[in-house]
C-alpha positions, 0 to 999 in steps of 0.5 A: 491437525489435532485439537491441541495444535488447532487451539494453539493456532487460534491463540496466535495473534495473527489469527485473532482479527479473523475471529471478528465477523466484519474484519473477516468479511473485509479481509476475504472480500478484499483478498478476492478483489486484489486478485482481480486487480492483478488482471487489470494491472496486466491487461491495461498496459497490454491493451494500451500497447496493442492499440498504440504501440507506444510506450509514451501512450502507456506512460501517460495512461498510467500517469493520469491515474496517479495524478487523479489519485494524488489530487483527490487523496486529501479530499478522500481522507476528509470524506472518510472522517465525515461519512461512514467508511463502509459506505465509501468503500461500498460506493467505490467498489460499485463504481469500479464494478460498473466501469470495469464491466463497461470496459469489458463490453467495449473490449469484447466488441472490439470498439476500444479507443485510447480515450476509453483507457484515459477515462478508465484510468482517471476514474480508477485513480479518483475512486482509489483516492476515496477508497484507500483512506476509508479502507485504512481507517476502518481497521481500528473500528473492527479490531481492538488496538492490541491486534491492530498489527495482526489485522494490518499484517493479514490485509497487507500480507494478502495484498502482497501474496496476490501480487505474487500469484496474480500477474502470472495467472492473468498472463495465462488468461490473456494469452489463452483466452482474451483481454476481455476475459481478464477485465471480466474477471476483475469485474466479477471480483469487484462484485464479490467485494461489494457483496462482502462490504454490504454484509459488514453491518456491525461496526462497533461505535467509537468509545468515549475515550477515543473521542477525547482529543486536543482542545483545538479539535473540540466542537461539532466537526460536522459543521466545518466546511470540507476544505476547512476540515482538510485544513484541520487535518493538516494542522492536527498532523503537524501539531501531533509530535508522533504523527508528524515524526512518523509522516516525515519518517515514512516520506524519507523512506518512501523517497529513498526506496521506491525509485531504486527498487523499481528503476535500480533493480531493472538496471542492476539486472540488465547491466550487472548480471549475465544471462537473461536480464528479465529472469534476473529481475524476476528473481530479485523482485520475487525475493524482495516480495517473499521477504516482505510477505514474511516480515508482515506475517511475523509482525502480525504474529508477535506483540511488540508491546513496548518501545515500538518506536525504537524497534522501527528505528532499529529495523529501518537502520538495518533496512538502509544498510542492506540497501546500501550493500545491494549496490555492491552485489556482483552475483545474483544469488547475493542480490536475491539474499540481500533483497529478501533480507531488506523485504523482511525488515520492510515488512516488519517496519511497515506493519508496526508503523501502520499500527502506530499511526492507527492507534495513536491518531484521534479517531476523528482524524484518522482518515485525513492522516491516512489521506495525507500519508498517501498524498505525500507518497503520491508526490514523492514517487515520481521524483524518486523515479526520476532521480533514480533513473538519472543516477542509475545511468551514471553510477549504479552502485552510487544509487543504492549507496546514496539511497541506503545512506539517506535511510541510515541518516533518517534512522539516526536522526529519528533517535533525536525525536523523543515522540518516536523514540519513546513510543510504546 
């Protein structure tokens, strides 16, 4: 690549966050850690089934992790506003490294019991509740507002990319080596991520204008009790017109999509398309994942400086239309094309919405707002799964049509929100 082309690459919006040392450390460390997470996500279910042969046991192991994550999500958000996000992430990764090292030793010595896996899942769910709000709220401290979308696109795009390549690699390691090796690799990636976060020493201070908030939030917040701090975060989110609109908007999209994208696609592959259903499902999931990755990278490469709210509403409307049409697909190629299109829109909207929340939220409240957003998702996902399963058994086409219709209605109703519609 010549010097002129290299200079053009460096001028891209997507490249700008990488020029910041601390963001670069966070991005690289988390990229490695996310790759290791794929080994855990493959090894844990496989180990559970080997021990018990029970899908019910597997479901319960996964459920306790989700339950622990949901219960402590608001607390994690409050703590990320009260303490250093870097410290919370550092402690979280140290705990993860220690726990995965312990499970590695247990697996390699052949003394694994089911209660070990329940304990592992609970600890991981608990640690995630503290890590995720801190991780999502530290980005505005590392990257200027102009490049927030680019920073989020790199972080979330990397996560999506690792989810594409990691599981297959994990499967090969497990089949050719051992389950213990898979957990050992995950442990090593946590150690690497811990080292990267440890090197993040230069977090820019919050500027005075960032500390300016509504009157009811003035005063020394450190004197608030922890639970009162959570209450203040909930009150802030409710009273802030844009944050309230975005939280309801995200909740409606999450509820309408997560069930059909998991349960619905599996049912579509099994009952609609001839041939190997597992292969069809793999192609559909890869199409959606690829579209999502491209959409995130596009969102980080362009600058949506004006009318961001209208862009999000418009993109989400097209997203809902594609989901509704997916239910009428009778050929795999058209289903994959539709899912790639849906993923593209989803990736665009995902990055723009996240950047809007991060830039419009009072910096003192960002951890709690992020915790509230994740808490809402944790509550809605099981309900979405259950309803999608019930509808898929009765009418698969109706499942996707109804889900798309809810997203379309949400987009139309959002036009009535001046806070969201007029956001730049």
